[in-house]
C-alpha positions in Angstrom: 26.5 -37.1 3.8 26.1 -39.4 6.8 27.9 -37.1 9.1 25.3 -34.4 8.5 22.4 -36.6 9.6 23.3 -35.6 13.2 21.9 -32.1 12.6 18.4 -33.3 13.4 19.5 -33.6 17.0 19.9 -29.8 17.2 16.1 -29.3 17.2 13.7 -28.7 14.3 14.5 -25.0 13.6 18.3 -25.4 13.9 18.2 -28.6 11.9 16.3 -27.0 9.1 18.7 -24.0 8.9 21.8 -26.2 8.9 20.3 -28.6 6.3 19.3 -25.7 4.1 22.8 -24.3 4.1 24.4 -27.6 3.4 22.0 -28.3 0.5 22.7 -24.9 -1.1 26.4 -25.5 -0.9 26.1 -29.0 -2.5 23.6 -27.9 -5.1 25.8 -25.1 -6.2 28.8 -27.3 -6.5 27.1 -30.2 -8.3 24.7 -29.1 -11.1 22.0 -31.5 -12.1 23.1 -33.6 -15.0 21.4 -32.3 -18.2 21.5 -35.7 -19.8 19.3 -37.2 -17.1 16.5 -34.8 -18.0 16.1 -36.1 -21.6 12.7 -37.7 -22.2 12.8 -41.5 -22.2 11.8 -43.4 -25.3 8.1 -43.6 -26.0 6.4 -46.9 -26.4 5.9 -47.9 -30.0 2.3 -47.7 -31.4 1.1 -49.6 -34.4 -1.9 -48.0 -36.1 -4.1 -48.8 -39.0 -4.5 -46.4 -42.0 -7.2 -44.5 -40.2 -5.0 -43.9 -37.2 -6.7 -46.3 -34.9 -4.2 -48.1 -32.7 -3.8 -51.8 -33.3 -1.1 -52.5 -30.7 1.3 -50.8 -28.4 4.8 -52.1 -27.7 6.3 -51.1 -24.4 9.5 -49.1 -24.3 12.9 -50.3 -23.0 11.8 -49.8 -19.4 8.7 -52.0 -20.0 6.3 -49.1 -19.8 3.6 -47.5 -22.0 4.8 -44.0 -22.2 4.1 -40.9 -24.3 6.0 -37.7 -23.6 4.1 -34.5 -24.3 5.1 -30.9 -23.6 3.3 -29.1 -20.8 1.4 -27.0 -23.3 -0.4 -30.2 -24.5 -1.4 -31.2 -21.0 -4.7 -29.9 -19.7 -4.3 -27.2 -17.0 -7.0 -29.1 -15.1 -4.7 -32.0 -14.4 -1.9 -29.6 -13.5 -4.2 -27.9 -11.0 -5.5 -31.2 -9.6 -1.9 -32.6 -9.2 -0.7 -29.5 -7.4 -3.7 -29.5 -5.1 -3.2 -33.0 -3.9 0.6 -33.3 -4.1 2.1 -29.9 -3.5 -0.1 -26.9 -3.0 2.9 -24.7 -2.2 4.8 -25.7 -5.4 5.2 -22.2 -6.7 6.1 -20.8 -3.3 9.1 -23.0 -2.4 12.4 -23.7 -4.1 12.1 -27.5 -4.2 11.9 -28.0 -0.5 8.8 -26.9 1.5 10.1 -25.5 4.8 6.6 -25.5 6.4 6.1 -29.1 5.4 9.6 -30.1 6.6 9.1 -28.6 10.0 5.8 -30.4 10.4 7.4 -33.7 9.1 10.4 -33.2 11.5 8.1 -32.9 14.4 6.1 -35.9 13.4 9.2 -38.0 12.8 11.0 -37.0 16.0 7.9 -37.6 18.2 7.2 -40.9 16.5 10.9 -42.0 16.5 10.7 -43.0 12.9 10.0 -41.7 9.4 6.2 -41.3 9.3 6.1 -38.2 7.0 8.5 -37.2 4.3 7.1 -33.8 3.2 8.0 -34.7 -0.4 7.3 -31.8 -2.9 6.7 -32.4 -6.6 10.3 -31.4 -7.2 11.5 -34.0 -4.7 9.3 -36.6 -6.3 10.5 -35.7 -9.8 14.1 -36.0 -8.6 13.3 -39.4 -7.2 11.7 -40.5 -10.5 14.8 -39.4 -12.4 17.2 -40.9 -9.9 15.4 -43.9 -8.3 18.4 -44.7 -6.0 17.3 -41.8 -3.8 14.3 -43.9 -2.6 15.3 -44.5 1.0 13.1 -44.0 4.0 15.8 -42.8 6.3 17.1 -39.4 7.4 20.1 -39.7 5.1 17.8 -40.7 2.3 15.6 -37.7 2.8 18.6 -35.4 2.9 19.8 -36.9 -0.4 16.3 -36.4 -1.9 16.2 -32.8 -0.7 19.6 -32.2 -2.2 18.5 -33.6 -5.6 15.5 -31.3 -5.4 17.6 -28.2 -4.9 19.9 -29.2 -7.8 16.8 -29.8 -10.0 15.3 -26.4 -9.1 18.6 -24.8 -10.2 18.5 -26.6 -13.5 14.9 -26.2 -14.5 12.0 -23.7 -14.3 8.9 -24.6 -12.4 7.0 -25.3 -15.7 9.8 -27.6 -16.8 9.7 -29.5 -13.5 6.0 -29.9 -13.9 6.5 -31.3 -17.4 9.1 -33.7 -16.1 6.8 -34.9 -13.3 3.7 -35.3 -15.3 5.5 -37.3 -18.0 7.4 -39.5 -15.5 4.8 -40.2 -12.8 3.5 -43.8 -12.6 -0.2 -44.2 -13.1 -0.5 -48.0 -12.7 -0.8 -51.0 -15.1 2.5 -50.1 -16.8 1.5 -46.5 -17.6 4.1 -43.8 -17.3 3.1 -40.2 -17.8 -0.3 -38.6 -17.8 -0.7 -38.8 -21.6 -0.4 -42.6 -21.6 -2.8 -42.8 -18.6 -5.3 -40.5 -20.1 -5.5 -42.4 -23.4 -5.7 -45.8 -21.6 -8.3 -44.9 -19.1 -10.4 -42.3 -21.0 -9.5 -42.8 -24.7 -8.5 -39.1 -25.1 -5.4 -36.9 -25.0 -4.4 -35.3 -21.7 -5.1 -32.0 -23.3 -8.9 -32.8 -23.3 -9.4 -34.0 -19.7 -12.4 -32.8 -17.7 -12.3 -32.0 -14.0 -13.5 -35.4 -12.8 -11.0 -37.2 -15.1 -8.2 -34.9 -14.1 -8.9 -35.5 -10.4 -9.0 -39.2 -10.8 -5.6 -39.3 -12.6 -4.0 -36.8 -10.2 -4.8 -39.2 -7.3 -3.3 -42.3 -8.9 0.4 -41.8 -8.3 0.0 -42.0 -4.5 -0.8 -45.7 -4.8 -1.3 -46.8 -8.4 -2.0 -50.5 -7.8 -4.4 -49.9 -4.9 -6.3 -47.1 -6.8 -6.6 -48.8 -10.2 -10.0 -47.5 -11.4 -10.7 -50.7 -13.2 -9.8 -53.1 -10.4 -10.7 -50.9 -7.4 -13.3 -48.4 -8.7 -14.6 -47.5 -5.2 -11.2 -46.7 -3.9 -10.5 -44.7 -7.0 -13.7 -42.7 -6.6 -12.9 -41.9 -3.0 -9.5 -40.7 -4.0 -10.9 -38.7 -6.9 -13.4 -37.1 -4.5 -10.6 -36.2 -2.1 -8.7 -34.5 -4.9 -11.8 -32.5 -5.9 -12.3 -31.5 -2.3 -8.7 -30.3 -2.1 -9.3 -28.3 -5.3 -12.4 -26.7 -3.8 -10.7 -26.0 -0.5 -7.7 -24.3 -2.1 -10.1 -22.2 -4.3 
């Protein structure tokens, strides 16, 4: 893949076209591994006879995690997540051409990677295959390739389910269900707008936006998500 990094010297438009062709060829030849899409193990919950949780034991990855189907996740958290992370999610095929052109311009004028134009699909691929986390042109190409492979393997709804169940929400919480129960004591299906906006903002910087340790920062981020929702209509 290294030899293709040079395409960025052709100019933003030519680079985008060449990269798109390359990614399509690679994605067609290398299907996304189905086994990598299986839900990770949930954490173990010990409850009393009334169903109240006594203790939660982290899973093999050291996380509190509860995988739930998209149908059991509030559409409010879906809308909030799309608004702040990837407003064009349903209009692209894993790679946002508009965002990439803007990012290419920013990166070329700054001489370094200052914007990655990561879509939800790209972030999901990175969550599944963490080795793709490299802030370099080669790393971004690999991430884009993974996104195209993922879009070929799953529907948009399935990608959203993967993302919302794999995203990190801080303090060892993986997935929106675990985060909703920890922060609000309720299932992700029952979130209100303010709660959904707060959770949607956390994956950007979970440790810095922890609502219990940094409530002011968390509120500012929540309000930004609500503003994005209002702006997008």
